[in-house]
C-alpha positions as CSV (number, residue, x, y, z in Angstrom):
1,M,0.2,0.3,-0.2
2,Q,1.2,3.7,-0.8
3,A,1.1,6.3,2.2
4,P,-1.7,9.0,1.8
5,G,1.2,11.6,0.7
6,G,3.8,10.3,-1.3
7,P,4.7,10.2,-4.6
8,S,2.5,9.1,-7.0
9,P,5.0,5.9,-9.4
10,G,4.1,7.7,-12.4
11,Q,5.9,11.3,-10.7
12,T,8.4,9.0,-9.4
13,C,9.4,7.7,-12.9
14,V,9.2,11.4,-14.1
15,L,11.2,12.4,-11.4
16,I,14.0,9.4,-12.4
17,L,14.1,10.4,-15.8
18,I,14.6,14.4,-15.1
19,F,17.4,13.6,-13.1
20,T,19.0,10.8,-15.6
21,V,18.1,13.3,-18.5
22,L,20.6,16.2,-16.2
23,L,23.0,14.1,-15.1
24,Q,24.4,13.0,-18.9
25,S,23.8,16.6,-19.6
26,L,26.1,17.2,-17.0
27,C,29.0,14.7,-18.5
28,V,28.4,15.6,-22.8
29,A,28.9,19.5,-21.1
30,V,32.0,18.2,-19.3
31,T,33.6,15.9,-21.7
32,Y,33.2,19.1,-24.1
33,M,35.1,21.2,-22.2
34,Y,37.7,18.9,-21.9
35,F,38.4,17.9,-25.8
36,T,38.0,21.8,-26.2
37,R,41.0,22.2,-23.9
38,E,43.2,19.3,-25.1
39,L,42.2,20.5,-29.1
40,K,43.4,23.9,-27.9
41,Q,46.3,22.8,-26.4
42,M,47.2,20.7,-29.7
43,Q,46.6,23.3,-31.2
44,D,48.9,25.9,-29.9
45,K,51.7,23.1,-29.6
46,Y,51.5,22.5,-33.4
47,S,51.5,25.7,-34.2
48,R,53.9,27.2,-31.7
49,S,56.4,24.0,-33.5
50,G,55.9,25.6,-37.0
51,I,56.5,29.2,-36.0
52,A,59.7,28.0,-34.5
53,C,61.2,26.8,-37.1
54,F,61.2,30.4,-39.2
55,L,62.2,31.8,-35.8
56,K,65.5,30.2,-36.5
57,E,65.1,27.7,-32.7
58,D,65.3,24.8,-34.8
59,D,69.0,24.3,-35.8
60,I,68.9,21.3,-38.1
61,P,69.7,22.3,-42.2
62,W,67.2,21.3,-44.3
63,D,67.4,19.2,-47.1
64,P,64.7,18.3,-49.5
65,Y,65.7,15.7,-50.5
66,D,66.9,14.2,-47.1
67,E,64.3,11.1,-46.2
68,D,65.3,12.6,-42.3
69,S,64.9,16.1,-42.4
70,M,61.3,15.5,-44.7
71,N,59.9,13.3,-41.6
72,S,60.7,16.0,-39.1
73,P,57.7,19.1,-38.2
74,C,60.0,21.8,-39.6
75,G,60.7,20.1,-42.8
76,Q,57.3,19.3,-43.2
77,V,56.2,23.8,-42.9
78,K,59.1,24.5,-45.4
79,W,58.8,21.6,-47.2
80,Q,55.2,23.6,-47.8
81,L,56.1,26.7,-47.5
82,H,58.8,26.3,-50.8
83,Q,55.9,24.8,-52.8
84,V,54.1,27.9,-51.9
85,V,56.9,30.0,-53.1
86,R,57.6,27.7,-56.5
87,K,54.0,28.3,-57.2
């Protein structure tokens, strides 16, 4: 038997549903913020490494025919710039 002043089973089900939706929304928001921050950090890191190539922070000489030189991040940036200049 149900107590006379308590919530009905329908009300309990609705409250559980609302709580579940709010909890999922919170989880999605936290996940979105986390991955947005991580992507921003990766973008900053790679943009700084590209800029470092042009600021002489990269002391490795660049040769477009050397495979090791082309596999480095600075080598790739320099190769792309070289292609743009050639066009």
